[in-house]
N, C-alpha and C positions, 0 to 999 in steps of 0.2 A: 661904426667906422665910416669915415667920409669917403670921398672919391679916392681912388687908388693913388692919384698924383699928389694927394695932400697927406699921405700917410707916412711921411718921413719920420723915422724914430729919433726922438730928441737925443742929441749927443751929450747932453749934460749928465745923463744917467751913467753910472759906472758900468761899462760894458763887461767888465771882468766878473761881474756877478751873474752873468748869463752864459748859457751855451748857445752858440750860433751855428746855423746850417745854411750854407750858400747854395744856390741852384739857378738853373737857367729858367727864365720866366715862362717860355713856351712849353717846357717839359714838366714843370711842377717839382715839388720837393721830395726828398727821401727816395729817389730812384737809385737802385743799387744793382750793379752787375752781379753781385754775390747772391742775389735772390733768384737768379736765373739758372736754368740748366747750363751745363758747360758749352754745348754747341750754340745755344742762343746767346749766351754771354759773349762768346767769341765773335758772333756775327755783329753784335752791337759794338763791340770794341773795334772791329775792323771798319765799321761805318764811321766811328769817331775819328779813326786815323785818317780816313779819306776826307773827312770834313776839315781836317787841318787844325783841330783844337789842341789845347795844351795836352789833352789826354793822349794824343798821338805820340808824344815824346816819352810817355811812360811805358811804351810797348815796342822798343826797338827790335827785339828778337822774337816777338810773337808769343812770349811765354808769360805775359803779365798776369793772366788769370790763374795760371798754375802757382806762381809765387804769391799772389794775393790770397788765394784760398789757404795756402800753407801758413802764411803769416797770421791770418785770422784764426785758424785753428790753434796756433801756438799762443796767441794773445788770450784766447778764451781759456785754454788750459792753465796758463799762468795766473790768470785772474781768479779762476776757481780755486787754485792752490793757495791764494791769498785770502780766501773767504768770500770771494765774489759770488753772486747768485744770478748769473745770466739766464735769461728766459729764451731769447732768440738764439739760433745757431750762428747767425752772422750779425754783425753790428750795424747800427745806423751811425754814420759819421758826423760829428760835430766838432767844434773847437771852443775853447774858453775865450770869450771876448771877441771884438771885431778884428778883422784882418784885411787890410787893403790888398794884400797879395791875392787872397782868395777871390776878391772881386774881379781880378783880371782874368780869371778862368772863363768868364762867361760874356756873351755879347750883351745880354740884358740881365744883369745879375739881380737876384732877389735874395732875401734872407728871412729865416725864421729864428726867433730867439726864445729861449725858455729859461726862466729863473733857476739857477742851480738849487736854490732852496726848495723848489717844487719837485725835484727829481729824487727818486730812490737811488741813492748813491751806491747801494749794494749791487746795482745793475749797470754801473758805469765804470769802465776802466779808462786809464789815461796813459798817453805816451808823451814824452818831452820832444816834440817835433812830430812830423808825419810818421805814421807807423811803418810805412814801406821803407824809407831810408833808415829808420831806427833799427830795423832788423836786417838791413843789408850789410853783410860783413866786408864787402869789397872795397869800401872807401877807407878802411883802416882806422877810423876814429874809435878810440878806446874809452871814451867818456863813460862815466858810470850809468848814464841814462840810456846808453845803447844796449840793445837786446833786453830791455827792461819794460815791464808793465807796472803801473802804479794804481793804488786806490786813491781816492780824493785826498785823504789825509797825507798820504805819501807824496803826491804830486805838489801839494802846497809846500812841503819841505824842500823839494827839488827846485821849485820856483824861487823860494826864499834864498836858496844857495846860489843858483845860477842866474837869477833874474828872469824877466819875461823875454822870450825870443824876440829879437829886434833886427833880424837880417833884412836888408833893404829889398824892395820888390824889384830886383834886377835879375833878368833871366841868365846873366853870365855868372851869377853866384852859384857855387856848387850846390847841387840839388839836395845833398844830404845835410846841409846846415839847418838847424831848427828854425822854422819861421813862425810857428804857433804851437800851442799845446793842444793836442788832439784828444778828443773824447770819443770813446767807442761805447755807444748806448746799446745795451743788450736787452732792451725792452721797448715795446711800442706804446706803453701806457702814458708816459708823460707827453709823448709826441702827439697822440690823438687828442689829448686833453687841451693842449695849448696851441696846436697848429692853426685853428680857425682865427684866433685873435692876434696872432703874431706875424701874419704876413704883412710885409711892408715894402714900399717901393725903394729900390736901390738906384742910386745914381753914381756913376764912377767918379771918383775924385781925381782931379787933374794934378 
């Protein structure tokens, strides 16, 4: 691989054949609050709120981690009931394809991408939209993909029915509208295999 500034991923390739993970350059990829003990996770969350990042908006009442752990447990249980074979207790979060909205979360965004064909799909569950609003009952949306977890075969059927999420990257848009298809990766195997060769420079699109 050449210099980091030269490693832009060619846009001619079909990004929807890949799982993407976005992250802050200085922090590195696949950091997860869910991997931390409760008290430490809350300290990190409080620091993010003080930093004024988008993550501050996710915790208006200070109970983000409580809801997050509850949702992750439910997703895992539902995935197992569908024949999924999760290895991790908590997931690594990715999405199918590129997402301009996800780029805006970070000051210096980077991404890792992994071919879907290289992943053991028995260890990956999917939600149509971010899993947090997907399992939030307060917005009142009764679409069939609410409160639901899908296998890869099932999510392709949902995408065929509803199309790819295409909500504009506008902060005024209700947070619960689907902006991407989220993948919950319940194994570290594909990540450790592809991470070194898939780090690429991100530049924010104007």
